C-alpha positions, -999 to +999 in steps of 0.1 A: +235-413+287+206-434+277+183-416+251+149-422+236+145-411+200+109-407+187+107-408+149+078-389+134+071-378+098+053-349+081+028-374+066+025-411+060+049-430+036+077-405+041+104-430+053+098-433+090+105-470+090+137-468+070+150-440+092+140-459+124+160-488+112+190-466+104+189-450+138+185-482+155+215-497+137+236-465+143+230-466+180+225-504+185+194-492+202+161-510+210+132-505+187+095-501+194+065-494+173+036-487+197+007-488+172+008-508+140-023-504+117-026-528+088-001-550+069+002-573+100+021-601+079+048-576+071+048-549+098+072-521+103+086-541+132+092-570+109+110-547+083+133-531+109+141-565+124+151-578+090+173-547+082+190-543+115+220-565+120+237-555+152+238-581+180+225-557+207+190-545+195+160-558+211+127-556+192+098-549+215+063-560+207+038-533+196+012-524+222-016-526+194-016-545+161-047-533+142-061-551+112-069-521+089-044-497+073-062-466+086-057-439+112-054-457+145-086-443+159-106-456+130-087-489+127-093-494+165-129-488+161-132-515+135-113-539+158-134-528+188-104-520+209-098-488+229-064-471+224-052-444+249-019-432+261-025-446+295-027-481+282+004-478+260+033-488+283+068-482+271+091-512+272+116-514+301+151-511+286+186-501+298+195-493+262+188-464+239+153-467+224+139-458+190+103-453+189+085-452+155+052-432+153+024-439+130+015-415+102+021-378+111+024-361+145-014-352+147-028-385+136-056-394+162-054-425+184-088-418+199-113-388+201-089-367+222-053-379+219-029-379+190+005-396+182+020-364+197+007-374+231+029-405+230+060-383+231+075-376+266+094-345+275+129-361+275+124-378+241+146-365+213+122-361+183+135-367+147+112-354+120+113-371+085+105-349+056+100-361+020+097-336-009+063-333-026+041-304-034+030-291+000+058-307+020+073-273+031+040-265+046+037-300+063+072-297+077+068-262+091+034-272+107+050-303+123+080-283+137+056-257+150+033-283+166+064-298+184+075-264+196+042-255+209+043-287+230+078-278+243+092-310+229+129-315+222+135-316+184+168-334+177+166-325+139+152-331+106+162-359+081+152-355+044+142-385+025+146-386-013+161-366-041+178-334-029+158-302-034+179-273-022+155-244-023+130-265-002+156-276+023+171-242+027+137-225+035+128-252+060+161-249+078+158-211+078+122-209+090+125-236+116+160-231+130+161-269+135+194-289+128+193-308+095+208-341+105+212-353+067+194-372+041+185-406+028+189-407-010+163-422-034+177-457-030+167-484-056+161-509-028+165-512+009+183-540+026+205-546+056+236-534+037+220-501+029+208-496+064+243-504+078+260-479+055+236-452+065+239-462+101+277-454+099+270-420+084+243-411+110+263-424+140+283-393+143+253-369+138+232-382+168 
């Protein structure tokens, strides 16, 4: 059965792009980043395309490439473009699809809509959590927001050094499956992505 996986994080810079590459490689899925804000010479799509090595994946173009590394609603205002859910069309694909969000779940894309509004009812949401002071709160709030929207949560992936007490309380309070972790890797390349892809292939 064809599935769409939506990758979101508890904040920015928590590892969404690395995990998106791993899931894409594991499933030989297609990949799509609807909104890219800033770093247009080295976008998240560029990184995933560099790291993913299977022959099946198709990399779909972003709906919006914004020049400034800011919240999409603010970056869009600078570029004088209007972003809304209705003008972000999902790519047509007969393959599994990995969609990478921007920032956290409630990052605004305009005055009324957020990244959460890009998630469809049949999507399987994977939440990326990274340990820092406040990350428990951010993780619980993210899961709560997803549940309030009746969205399907596939699980949580932790990124970084293991922190057992943090992970245990998150698992206990959310009741969400823990899919695994990405260790604090010294570098990321196609070999690292491929190795993790094999690990996560059986967990998805």
